[in-house]
C-alpha positions in Angstrom: -8.4 -5.6 10.1 -7.8 -3.8 7.0 -10.4 -1.0 5.4 -10.6 1.1 2.5 -11.4 5.0 2.5 -11.3 7.6 -0.1 -9.4 11.0 0.0 -10.5 12.8 -3.1 -9.8 10.3 -6.3 -7.3 8.3 -4.0 -7.9 5.2 -2.5 -6.2 4.6 1.1 -5.9 1.2 2.5 -5.5 1.3 6.4 -4.9 -2.0 8.9 -3.9 -2.5 12.3 -2.4 -6.2 11.9 0.9 -7.9 10.4 1.0 -7.6 6.5 1.3 -11.1 6.2 0.0 -14.4 4.8 -2.9 -14.5 7.2 -4.0 -11.0 6.3 -3.0 -11.1 2.7 -6.5 -12.0 1.5 -8.1 -9.3 3.3 -5.7 -6.6 1.9 -6.2 -8.1 -1.4 -10.0 -7.9 -1.4 -9.8 -4.2 -0.2 -7.4 -3.8 -3.2 -9.5 -5.3 -6.0 -12.3 -2.9 -4.9 -9.6 -0.2 -5.7 -8.6 -1.5 -8.8 -12.1 -1.5 -10.5 -12.3 2.2 -10.4 -10.0 2.5 -13.7 -6.8 4.3 -13.5 -5.9 3.2 -9.7 -4.6 5.9 -7.3 -3.6 3.9 -4.3 -2.1 4.6 -0.9 -1.4 1.8 1.7 -0.9 3.4 4.9 1.5 1.0 7.2 1.2 3.5 10.2 -0.6 0.9 12.5 1.2 -2.2 10.5 3.9 -3.9 12.9 5.6 -6.2 10.4 5.7 -7.7 7.0 6.5 -11.1 5.9 7.3 -12.3 2.5 3.7 -12.8 1.6 3.0 -9.2 2.4 6.0 -8.1 0.3 5.0 -10.4 -2.6 1.3 -8.7 -2.3 2.9 -5.0 -2.6 5.0 -5.8 -5.6 2.0 -7.5 -7.3 -0.1 -4.7 -6.1 2.2 -2.1 -7.6 2.5 -4.1 -10.6 -1.2 -4.3 -11.3 -1.5 -0.4 -10.7 1.1 0.4 -13.2 -0.5 -1.9 -15.7 -3.9 -0.2 -15.4 -2.0 3.3 -15.8 -1.8 4.1 -12.2 0.1 3.6 -9.4 0.7 2.8 -5.5 2.3 4.6 -3.0 3.4 3.9 0.9 2.8 6.0 4.1 4.2 6.0 7.3 5.9 2.6 7.7 7.4 2.3 11.0 11.2 1.5 11.6 11.1 -2.4 11.3 8.9 -2.1 8.5 11.4 0.6 6.7 14.1 -1.7 7.2 12.1 -4.8 5.8 11.1 -2.7 2.8 14.6 -1.8 2.0 16.5 -4.6 3.1 14.6 -6.8 0.5 14.8 -3.8 -2.2 11.0 -3.8 -2.2 10.6 -0.2 -0.6 12.7 0.8 -4.1 9.7 0.2 -6.2 7.6 2.7 -4.2 7.3 6.3 -3.3 7.2 6.3 0.5 5.6 9.3 2.6 5.4 10.2 6.4 1.6 9.8 6.4 -1.7 9.2 4.2 -2.6 12.7 3.7 1.0 13.8 1.7 0.7 10.5 -0.2 -2.5 11.3 -1.2 -1.8 14.9 -1.9 1.0 13.8 -4.2 -1.1 12.6 -6.7 -2.1 16.1 -7.4 1.4 17.3 -8.1 
C-alpha cells in the first residue's frame, strides 16, 4: 500500500510493497494528487520498498518528466541496496537526486 503525506510544501509518497506492475496504479493515484498542486515538490520514500521492476522504473521516469514539465522535481529517498543497484544498473538513478532519508530529501527543496 502506498500513501501520501506532506512535509511542509513537499509531498512524500511512501509504500511497503514492491514498486512493480501490480502497485503502479496505486502509486500513480497518489502522485496524481501531488501533481494537481501546481509546481510539484515530490519525494518518493523507498525505505520499505523491497524491489523495483521495469514497470516501476518506467513509472519513476514518467513521474520525473511530469514534475519537470510542471516546473518541479521528484527526489528519491532511502533506497535499499537492491533498489539502488537496480536504479543505477538501468541508469534510472541518474535522473534523480537521491537522499539517505525522506527528511533530508524534503529539506533539500529549501536549499
